[in-house]
C-alpha positions, 0 to 999 in steps of 0.5 A: 578571650577575657570577659568576652573580649579577644586578647591580642597575642604578643608577637616576639617575632614581630618585636625581635625581627622588626627591631633587628631591621631598625637596628641594622638600618641605624648601624648602617647609616651611622657606621657603615660596614664593620672591619674586614676581619669581622665581616662575615661576607668577607669570610664567605669570600675567602672560603669561596676563593679557596674552594674555587681554586679546587673546584674550577679547572685551569683555563683552558679546561679540557673537554673531559673536565666538565663533569668533575668541575660541576661536582666539585663546584656543587660540593664546595658550594654546599659545604660552605652553605652548611657552615654558614647556615649552621652558624646562623642557626646556632647564633639565632638559637642562642639569642632566642633565650634572651628577652625580645628587646635584647634579642632584637638589638643583638640580632640587628648587630648580626644582621647588619653585615648582611645588609649594605646600603650605605656602602653601595650609595657611597660607591656609586656617588664616588663614581660621579665624583670621579667623573667630575675630575676626569674620565680615567678617574671615573673608569678606575672608580667604576671598576670597583663595582663591575666585572666588565672591561672599563678601559673603552667606556665613555663617560655615559657608559661609566655612569650607566654602569654605576646606575646599573650596579645601583639598581641591581645591588639595591636588590642583592644588598638590601631588599633580598637579604631583608626579605629572606630575613623576614622569611627565615630569620638570620639563617635565611639572610646569611644563606642568601648573602652566601649564595649571592657572593658565590654567584659574584665570584663563580657565576661566569661562563668561560674563563676568569682569573685563569680558571674556567667557571663554565661548569664549576660555577653552574650550581652557584649561578642557578641557586642565586637565580632561584633565591633572587627571583622574588626579591628582584621583582619586589625591588622593581615593584618598590622602585615603581611605587616610589619614583621621585620627581626629578628635573632630569626624569621624564615628565609626569605624563610619561608613563610605562606599563608593567608589560613594557618593564617585563620586556625590557627586563628580559633583555639582560642575561640575568633573569633577575638583575634586569628588573630593577635596572629596567625600572631605573632606566625607564623611570629616569628616561635613560638608556643603560647598556653593557656593550655587546651584552644588552641595551635597556630603554634604547630610546632613552638619552645618555645618563647625565650627572643629575640622573645619578643624584636622582637615582640615589634619592630614588633608591634611598626612598626604597630603603627608607620605606623598608625601614618604616615597614620594620618600625611598624612591625616593631610597634605592632608587636609592642602594642600586641604585648602591651594589650595581652 
C-alpha cells in the first residue's frame, strides 16, 4: 500500500501465460503444424509405437498374458510420461529466467505443437471437399481422422464421422491442452498431449494392428479419461454458449436442456467424448452415429454439407473466445505491472 492506496501486484504468470497462448494461436493460424521431425507429439507417437510393441502381446493373447501386459503397459506409459514432463519442466524453468515478454513469446512457440486447431479444421473441411467429388474419396479422406472401418459408410455416415471427430478433437487438441497449460504450465499441456496420444494409440479393447491392447492399454485409457473429464465438459459448455445462427440448424425456438445433453453424452463408450459430440448433434439438429456403437440425437436428420460449414464456424468461435480470454489475461497482467 502506498499513501493509503492499494498497489496492484504485477502478474508475470498472467503476462507470460496469456502471451504464450496468443502467440501459439497466431502461429497456428499462420503456419499450422511444425515439420514432423520437430514435432514433440510425433516424438511421443514414435516412443509409444516402440514401447507398445513391447507392452502388448501378439493377438490372440493367451489368458495368462493379462497381468504381464497390464504391468508392461503401465510401466511403459509412466516411463514416457516422466521423460515428457521432465523435458517440459526443464524448458519452462530455463524460460523463467528471461523477462516476462520473452518468456511468453518463447513459451508460445513451445506450446504451439501441443495445440492444433488449424490442422483439425482443414482435415474436416477436406472430408467435405472430398465428398463433393465422390463417396469413395470422402471415405478415403475421413479414414485419416477415424479408426473405424469406413468402407461401408454412406455419405451421411462419412460426414457424421468427420463432425464427431471435429467435436471430440476440439477438446483433445484445443481446449484440454490450453486448460492444462493454464493449470500447470507447459508440463501440464505436454503431459495431457502425451496421455491423449497414448490413449489414441493404445486405448483399445481387443486386437488392433496384430496386438491385443485389452490390458496393455488399460492404464493409458483410464488416465486419458481422468485428464479429459473436466475439459470435455468445459468444451461442451463453451459450445453451448457460442452456438451460431445457421440456416441448416434448428430454429431459435428449438431448445434443449443440460439434462438432455447429459443423457445423450452417456450414450458413447467414452465418458468424455460424448459431451462435445452431443452438443454438436443437438445444436445442428442432426443425428451422429457410429454403426454398432452409438447414436446421438436419433431424432435428428442426416448431416448435410451446410452442417459441416456451420460446425466449423461454431468451433472457430470457441477457439476465438479462448484467444480473447488469453488476450484479456495478458492485458490485465500488463496493466497490473504498469500500475505497480
